[in-house]
C-alpha positions in Angstrom: 79.9 -11.5 -70.6 77.0 -12.8 -72.7 78.1 -13.9 -76.0 76.7 -13.1 -79.3 73.3 -15.5 -79.4 72.5 -15.2 -75.6 72.8 -11.3 -76.0 70.1 -11.7 -79.3 68.3 -14.2 -77.0 67.7 -11.7 -74.4 66.9 -8.9 -77.2 64.4 -11.0 -78.4 62.8 -11.6 -75.1 62.8 -8.0 -73.8 61.4 -7.1 -77.0 58.6 -9.4 -76.8 59.3 -11.2 -79.8 58.5 -14.9 -79.9 61.1 -16.9 -79.0 60.5 -20.7 -79.8 59.2 -20.9 -75.7 56.3 -20.9 -74.1 54.8 -18.0 -72.5 55.9 -19.0 -69.1 59.1 -19.9 -69.8 59.3 -16.7 -71.3 58.1 -14.3 -68.6 60.9 -16.1 -66.4 63.3 -15.5 -68.6 62.4 -11.7 -68.7 62.3 -11.8 -65.1 66.2 -13.4 -65.1 67.3 -10.6 -67.2 65.7 -7.5 -65.5 64.9 -8.3 -62.1 67.4 -10.5 -61.3 70.5 -8.9 -63.4 71.5 -12.5 -64.1 74.1 -14.3 -67.0 72.7 -17.3 -68.8 76.5 -18.2 -69.8 77.7 -18.1 -66.9 77.8 -21.9 -65.5 76.9 -21.1 -61.7 76.9 -24.4 -59.6 73.7 -25.5 -57.9 72.9 -23.5 -54.7 73.1 -25.9 -51.5 71.6 -24.3 -47.9 74.4 -25.4 -45.0 72.8 -28.0 -42.7 71.7 -26.0 -40.1 69.2 -24.1 -43.0 68.4 -27.0 -44.2 67.1 -28.5 -40.7 64.9 -25.5 -40.2 63.5 -26.0 -43.5 62.4 -29.7 -43.2 61.1 -28.7 -39.4 59.0 -26.2 -41.1 58.1 -28.6 -43.6 57.5 -31.5 -41.3 54.1 -32.3 -41.9 53.4 -31.7 -45.4 56.8 -33.8 -45.6 54.8 -36.7 -43.3 51.5 -36.4 -45.7 53.0 -36.3 -49.1 56.1 -38.7 -49.1 52.9 -42.2 -49.1 51.8 -40.7 -52.5 55.9 -39.8 -53.7 57.1 -43.0 -52.7 54.6 -44.5 -55.3 55.2 -42.2 -57.9 58.7 -42.7 -57.7 58.1 -46.5 -58.1 56.4 -45.4 -61.2 59.1 -43.0 -63.0 62.2 -44.5 -61.4 62.9 -47.2 -64.0 63.3 -43.6 -66.5 66.0 -42.8 -64.2 63.7 -39.7 -63.2 64.9 -38.3 -59.7 61.6 -36.5 -57.2 62.1 -33.2 -55.8 59.6 -31.8 -52.9 60.5 -28.2 -52.8 59.2 -25.7 -50.1 57.1 -22.3 -50.6 61.2 -20.7 -50.6 62.2 -22.9 -53.1 64.5 -25.3 -51.3 64.1 -28.9 -51.8 62.5 -30.6 -48.2 62.3 -34.3 -49.7 63.9 -36.2 -52.7 63.5 -39.8 -54.0 66.8 -40.8 -56.8 68.7 -43.8 -57.4 71.7 -43.4 -55.4 73.9 -44.8 -57.6 74.2 -41.6 -58.9 74.4 -39.5 -56.1 77.2 -37.4 -56.4 76.3 -36.6 -60.1 72.8 -35.8 -59.1 73.8 -33.4 -56.0 76.1 -31.5 -58.3 73.3 -31.2 -60.6 71.2 -29.9 -57.5 68.6 -32.5 -57.8 69.5 -33.3 -53.8 68.2 -32.1 -51.0 68.8 -28.8 -50.0 69.5 -27.5 -53.5 67.7 -23.6 -53.4 65.7 -24.1 -57.0 63.8 -20.1 -56.2 64.5 -18.2 -59.8 66.5 -15.6 -57.8 68.9 -18.1 -57.3 68.8 -20.6 -60.1 67.0 -18.5 -63.1 64.5 -20.2 -65.1 64.0 -23.7 -64.0 60.9 -26.1 -63.3 60.6 -24.9 -59.2 61.0 -21.3 -59.3 59.1 -20.9 -62.3 56.4 -22.6 -60.8 56.6 -20.9 -57.6 56.0 -17.8 -59.2 53.1 -18.8 -61.7 51.5 -21.3 -59.5 51.4 -23.6 -62.7 52.6 -26.8 -63.8 55.3 -26.4 -65.9 58.0 -28.3 -67.6 61.3 -26.6 -68.2 63.4 -28.9 -70.6 67.2 -28.4 -72.0 67.9 -25.1 -73.0 64.6 -23.5 -71.5 66.7 -23.4 -68.5 68.4 -19.9 -68.2 71.3 -20.9 -67.1 74.5 -23.3 -69.0 74.5 -25.4 -66.1 71.1 -26.4 -66.0 70.3 -27.0 -69.6 71.2 -30.5 -70.0 68.3 -31.3 -67.7 64.2 -31.3 -67.9 62.4 -30.2 -65.2 58.4 -30.7 -64.8 57.0 -29.0 -61.8 53.2 -29.0 -60.2 52.1 -26.6 -57.3 50.6 -27.7 -54.4 48.2 -25.4 -52.2 47.5 -25.3 -49.2 43.9 -25.8 -47.3 43.6 -22.1 -47.7 44.3 -22.1 -52.1 47.5 -20.5 -50.7 51.0 -22.1 -52.5 53.2 -23.9 -50.1 55.3 -26.3 -52.1 56.4 -27.6 -55.4 56.7 -31.2 -56.3 58.7 -31.7 -59.5 60.4 -34.8 -61.3 63.6 -34.0 -63.3 65.9 -35.7 -65.3 69.9 -35.2 -65.5 69.5 -36.3 -69.3 66.2 -36.8 -71.6 64.8 -37.1 -74.8 65.3 -33.8 -76.9 61.7 -33.1 -77.9 60.0 -31.6 -74.7 57.1 -33.5 -75.6 58.5 -36.5 -74.3 57.9 -35.4 -70.9 54.2 -34.8 -71.2 53.7 -38.3 -69.3 55.5 -36.6 -66.6 53.9 -33.2 -66.1 50.6 -35.3 -65.9 52.0 -37.5 -63.3 53.1 -34.7 -61.2 50.2 -32.7 -61.8 48.0 -35.7 -60.5 50.2 -36.2 -57.5 50.2 -33.1 -56.3 46.5 -32.8 -56.8 46.1 -36.3 -54.4 48.7 -34.5 -52.0 46.9 -31.4 -51.6 43.3 -34.1 -51.0 45.5 -35.9 -48.3 46.4 -32.6 -46.9 42.5 -31.3 -46.6 41.4 -34.5 -45.5 43.9 -34.7 -42.5 43.0 -30.8 -41.9 39.4 -31.4 -41.7 38.4 -34.7 -39.9 35.9 -32.5 -37.4 34.3 -31.2 -40.8 32.2 -31.8 -43.7 34.2 -32.6 -46.7 32.6 -32.6 -49.7 34.4 -34.0 -53.0 34.0 -33.4 -56.6 34.9 -35.4 -59.7 33.2 -34.7 -63.2 33.4 -38.3 -64.3 31.0 -40.9 -61.5 33.6 -44.2 -61.9 36.2 -42.0 -60.0 34.3 -40.0 -57.8 35.4 -42.2 -54.7 38.7 -43.7 -55.3 40.6 -40.4 -57.0 38.5 -37.0 -57.4 39.3 -34.4 -58.9 38.8 -31.4 -55.9 37.0 -30.8 -52.7 36.0 -28.3 -50.1 35.7 -28.7 -46.1 32.7 -27.0 -44.6 31.8 -26.0 -41.3 28.4 -26.6 -39.8 26.7 -23.7 -41.8 27.8 -25.2 -44.8 30.8 -22.2 -45.4 33.9 -23.3 -46.9 36.3 -23.6 -44.8 39.1 -25.2 -46.6 39.4 -26.1 -50.4 42.0 -28.5 -52.9 43.2 -25.3 -55.8 41.0 -27.6 -58.1 38.0 -26.6 -56.1 38.1 -23.1 -57.9 36.3 -24.5 -60.4 33.2 -24.3 -58.3 33.2 -20.4 -58.7 31.6 -18.9 -61.8 34.5 -16.2 -61.5 37.3 -18.0 -61.0 39.3 -15.3 -59.6 36.6 -14.8 -56.3 38.0 -16.3 -53.1 36.3 -19.4 -52.5 37.2 -19.3 -48.2 34.5 -17.9 -46.2 31.3 -18.7 -48.9 28.6 -20.6 -48.4 28.0 -24.1 -50.6 24.4 -23.2 -51.2 26.0 -19.7 -53.5 27.7 -22.4 -55.7 26.0 -25.2 -55.6 21.8 -26.3 -55.7 22.9 -27.9 -52.3 22.9 -26.9 -48.4 25.0 -29.3 -45.7 21.5 -30.8 -45.0 21.8 -32.5 -48.1 25.1 -34.0 -47.1 24.1 -37.3 -45.8 22.5 -38.2 -49.2 26.2 -37.9 -51.0 27.7 -40.3 -48.9 29.0 -43.7 -50.1 26.0 -45.8 -49.3 24.3 -44.1 -52.3 25.4 -45.1 -55.8 28.1 -42.5 -57.5 26.2 -42.1 -60.6 23.0 -40.6 -58.3 25.5 -38.3 -56.7 24.6 -35.6 -59.0 25.2 -31.6 -58.2 24.6 -28.8 -60.1 26.4 -25.5 -59.9 24.5 -22.1 -60.2 26.0 -21.5 -64.2 23.8 -25.3 -64.6 26.9 -27.3 -64.7 27.1 -30.5 -63.7 29.1 -32.4 -61.3 29.5 -35.6 -59.0 29.6 -35.4 -55.2 30.8 -37.7 -52.6 30.6 -36.6 -49.2 31.8 -37.1 -46.0 30.9 -36.6 -42.7 32.8 -35.1 -39.4 34.7 -38.0 -37.7 34.0 -37.8 -33.5 35.7 -36.9 -31.1 38.5 -39.3 -30.1 36.3 -41.3 -27.3 35.2 -45.2 -26.8 33.5 -46.8 -29.2 29.2 -47.1 -29.1 29.2 -50.6 -28.0 32.5 -50.5 -25.4 31.8 -47.2 -23.9 27.6 -48.7 -23.1 28.7 -52.0 -22.1 27.7 -51.9 -19.0 24.1 -51.2 -20.0 24.3 -55.4 -21.0 20.4 -56.1 -22.5 19.6 -52.1 -22.2 22.3 -51.2 -24.8 19.4 -52.3 -27.2 17.6 -50.2 -26.9 18.6 -47.5 -28.6 21.0 -46.1 -31.5 22.9 -42.8 -32.0 19.4 -40.8 -30.9 20.8 -38.7 -27.4 17.1 -38.9 -26.3 16.7 -42.8 -26.3 20.7 -43.6 -24.9 19.3 -41.1 -21.9 16.4 -43.5 -21.8 18.5 -46.7 -21.7 20.5 -44.9 -18.9 17.5 -44.6 -16.8 16.1 -47.7 -17.9 19.4 -49.2 -16.4 19.7 -47.5 -13.5 16.2 -48.0 -12.5 16.2 -51.7 -13.2 18.8 -52.4 -10.5 16.1 -51.2 -7.5 12.2 -52.3 -6.8 10.7 -49.0 -7.8 7.7 -49.5 -9.5 7.7 -48.5 -13.4 5.1 -47.4 -16.0 6.0 -47.5 -19.4 4.3 -45.5 -21.7 4.2 -45.2 -25.6 2.2 -46.0 -29.0 1.3 -49.0 -30.0 4.2 -50.9 -31.1 7.2 -48.9 -29.5 8.7 -52.0 -27.9 7.1 -51.5 -24.5 7.0 -55.3 -23.4 11.3 -55.4 -25.0 12.3 -52.6 -22.7 10.4 -54.2 -19.5 12.1 -57.4 -20.6 15.5 -55.8 -21.0 15.2 -54.2 -17.2 14.2 -57.7 -16.0 17.2 -59.6 -17.5 19.3 -56.4 -15.9 17.9 -56.1 -12.8 19.8 -57.5 -10.0 17.3 -60.0 -8.4 16.7 -62.4 -11.7 13.5 -64.3 -11.0 11.0 -65.1 -13.2 9.0 -62.4 -16.1 5.2 -62.8 -15.7 3.3 -61.6 -18.1 -0.5 -60.4 -17.4 -2.5 -58.7 -20.0 -4.9 -56.9 -18.1 -7.8 -56.2 -20.4 -10.7 -58.8 -19.2 -8.1 -60.6 -16.9 -9.9 -62.9 -15.0 -8.9 -62.5 -10.7 -8.1 -66.2 -10.8 -4.6 -65.6 -13.0 -3.9 -63.0 -10.6 -4.0 -65.1 -7.6 -2.3 -68.1 -9.5 0.9 -65.8 -8.4 1.0 -66.0 -5.0 2.7 -69.5 -5.8 4.3 -68.6 -8.6 8.6 -68.2 -8.8 9.6 -64.4 -7.8 10.8 -62.1 -10.2 8.8 -59.1 -12.5 5.1 -59.2 -13.2 4.8 -57.1 -16.2 1.3 -55.8 -16.7 0.4 -54.4 -20.1 -2.3 -51.6 -20.3 -2.6 -51.8 -16.8 -5.8 -49.2 -16.6 -7.8 -52.1 -18.2 -8.2 -54.2 -15.4 -11.4 -54.5 -14.2 -12.4 -54.1 -10.5 -12.3 -58.0 -9.2 -8.7 -58.0 -11.0 -7.7 -54.6 -9.3 -8.7 -55.9 -5.9 -6.9 -59.4 -6.8 -3.5 -57.4 -7.7 -3.8 -55.6 -4.3 -3.6 -58.9 -2.4 -0.8 -59.8 -4.2 0.9 -57.1 -3.5 0.6 -57.6 -0.1 1.4 -61.3 0.3 4.2 -61.3 -2.3 6.7 -58.0 -1.5 9.7 -60.1 -4.1 8.1 -59.2 -7.4 9.1 -56.3 -9.1 6.3 -54.6 -10.9 6.6 -53.3 -14.6 3.1 -51.9 -16.2 2.2 -50.3 -19.9 -0.3 -47.1 -19.3 -1.2 -44.7 -21.1 -1.2 -41.3 -21.0 -3.9 -41.0 -18.2 -1.8 -43.0 -15.8 1.1 -40.7 -15.9 -1.5 -37.5 -15.3 -3.0 -39.3 -12.5 -6.6 -39.6 -14.1 -7.0 -43.9 -14.6 -9.4 -45.2 -13.4 -7.7 -47.5 -10.9 -8.5 -47.7 -7.2 -6.4 -45.6 -5.3 -4.7 -47.5 -2.8 -3.3 -49.4 -6.3 -2.5 -46.2 -8.1 -0.1 -45.4 -5.6 1.4 -48.7 -5.1 2.2 -49.0 -9.1 2.8 -45.9 -9.8 6.7 -44.7 -9.3 9.3 -44.3 -12.3 7.7 -43.4 -15.9 9.5 -43.9 -19.1 8.0 -43.0 -22.1 9.3 -44.4 -25.6 8.8 -42.0 -28.2 7.2 -42.8 -31.7 9.3 -44.3 -34.0 8.6 -41.8 -36.5 10.2 -39.0 -33.8 13.5 -41.4 -33.1 16.7 -40.2 -35.3 18.1 -43.1 -34.7 15.5 -44.6 -37.8 18.4 -45.9 -40.1 20.1 -47.9 -37.1 16.6 -49.7 -36.0 15.8 -50.5 -39.7 19.7 -51.8 -40.1 19.0 -53.9 -36.9 15.7 -55.4 -37.9 16.5 -55.9 -41.3 19.8 -58.5 -40.0 17.7 -60.5 -37.7 15.2 -61.3 -41.2 17.6 -61.4 -44.0 20.1 -63.3 -45.1 23.5 -62.1 -45.4 23.6 -61.7 -49.1 20.7 -59.2 -48.9 20.7 -56.1 -49.0 17.9 -52.7 -49.2 18.4 -50.7 -51.8 18.9 -46.6 -51.4 15.6 -46.2 -53.0 14.0 -48.5 -50.3 15.6 -47.0 -47.4 14.2 -43.6 -48.6 10.7 -45.6 -49.0 10.7 -46.5 -45.8 12.0 -43.6 -44.1 9.5 -41.5 -45.5 6.5 -43.9 -43.9 4.3 -42.7 -41.1 4.8 -46.0 -39.0 2.0 -45.4 -36.9 2.1 -49.0 -35.9 6.3 -48.2 -34.8 8.6 -50.7 -34.8 6.2 -53.6 -34.9 5.3 -52.5 -38.3 8.3 -52.1 -39.6 9.4 -55.6 -38.6 6.3 -56.6 -40.3 7.2 -55.2 -43.3 10.9 -56.3 -43.6 9.5 -60.1 -43.1 7.2 -59.4 -45.8 9.8 -57.9 -48.0 12.6 -60.7 -47.3 9.9 -63.6 -47.5 8.6 -62.1 -51.1 11.9 -60.6 -52.9 12.7 -62.7 -56.0 16.5 -61.9 -55.1 19.1 -60.3 -52.8 18.3 -57.0 -53.3 14.9 -55.5 -51.7 14.2 -52.8 -54.0 10.9 -50.5 -53.5 8.7 -52.8 -55.5 9.4 -55.9 -53.1 8.2 -53.5 -50.2 4.8 -54.2 -48.8 2.5 -51.2 -50.3 1.3 -48.6 -47.4 -1.9 -48.7 -45.9 -4.1 -46.6 -48.0 -4.9 -43.1 -46.4 -2.5 -42.9 -43.9 -0.2 -40.2 -44.5 1.9 -37.9 -42.3 0.8 -34.2 -42.8 2.4 -31.2 -41.4 -1.1 -29.8 -39.8 0.5 -31.5 -36.3 2.7 -28.6 -35.6 4.3 -30.1 -33.0 4.8 -33.3 -34.1 6.5 -31.7 -36.8 8.8 -29.3 -34.1 9.7 -33.4 -32.2 10.7 -34.7 -35.4 12.9 -31.6 -36.4 14.2 -32.2 -32.9 14.5 -36.0 -33.5 16.4 -35.3 -37.0 18.5 -32.7 -35.2 16.9 -30.1 -37.7 18.2 -32.1 -40.7 15.4 -30.9 -43.3 16.2 -33.5 -45.6 15.7 -36.0 -43.3 12.5 -34.5 -42.1 11.4 -34.7 -45.3 12.2 -38.2 -45.9 10.4 -38.8 -42.9 7.2 -37.0 -44.2 7.2 -38.4 -47.2 7.0 -34.4 -48.8 10.1 -32.1 -50.7 12.4 -30.3 -48.3 10.9 -26.7 -50.0 7.5 -28.0 -47.9 9.1 -28.6 -44.8 11.2 -25.4 -45.2 8.0 -23.2 -45.8 6.2 -24.6 -42.9 9.2 -23.9 -40.2 9.2 -20.6 -41.6 5.3 -20.2 -41.1 5.6 -21.3 -37.8 8.6 -18.9 -36.9 10.5 -22.3 -35.9 14.3 -22.0 -35.4 17.0 -24.4 -34.4 18.5 -24.4 -30.8 21.3 -22.3 -30.5 24.3 -24.5 -29.8 
């Protein structure tokens, strides 16, 4: 039976009168009376599921328990001295993980603060876990806020945990058997449990999105990389495929779901811009603008590749040739082909603009070859025949001819005689496009002795491993404490590099030598050559550059030194489209 005080309390709740409790507690009381027909005067014991049921609940929550456990251990260490216990309840209200002082185990079990306790509202009445499950909001149910008399000594503070699709999947609760009377004494507990629930959601999203882009947000740059407030996972097109609950902040209309929307609809950013928001850039510079004008700070995390061998391990067999290519698929294919040719006696012609690394490739092939021997270099322009004749008695190995089409008639005859005399020489030449087309001025019998495999080195501006090359060259010239600022890197990536790798090396060498300190900024870089600027009139170059940058518009814009919108307009005008996957 209800006593008089309880009847008056129930009447006030049902009549919507102010009861001194907050709205969530009042709504919970109303549900307990109207929906469940519960009696607050009855001291019902805690509801504990059977061992078999508990095992089933824990198995269904196994992944969440594993993800949350580390964070919950940290939280428990923070609050254990104040005699708090921690509960992790599943979406049905059953406690599937527990942290508490074993000295009070019997008392905690009796109060329901233990594994297997069912805190759903229809069984336990108004309580922290049950009210949190119903409302989806963090809440403190303090002492007499509890519906049942058996729970009125308790103070329970709960926060919801949402899965990556935005559905409530668990509740994190910290409770006291006995607490100070003021409800405000639990404000700190509410902050702690809310922050911990947010971190569990973040850890769950990161674990679920290893193969996708993740964009994390914070209203303050200081905590962006270490404790962000929210995050979304994005597929390759920029569509949101996962989220933490706090990401709802992004939507002007909080009622509209985020899953399935494109990030461009919410922020002034596209998936192509995400590399600019990675950790290498200062946090205060990673500003994001929402469509409604609000500002956030963003931290992008790139997809992890499939679990394969590391690049160094997978390509260790290439030896010296592994050093010609970074993460550029075309260059990696070239390195593999060069390695296979290095073990043969097939003559090789290396084509490419000035400074692209033709001699470096030739030397790497020589080192990788099975025969070994000496590396003989001849510059063909103005070469006297006597220099070729002198090789008749030279050690075997590789003869490297730079600019073979510049050989005069006498030198061509001498070279042909050398090749007739010595069959233990491997010949590698550099030449212009006419050599590959068969329109060179070389005499026919010599041309056919030299023509074999053709390897073409792309210009630096069309390589997608520019950052790798930049780091490689910089490390060779700078001391360990020197670094390039992000602004300097962007400036270097936007240059034309008509002198290719050789020009980049000279620029870095100059910057290292003249910089006042260990940090090299834009002002420390040599000026661009006057009047030299890549433009968008070379449509073939634009298409090649798009392919080299894997259609990353921001990267293309940096390489060309223009705005991203300029690139987009040109792409649309030319009718260019990315290759289908």
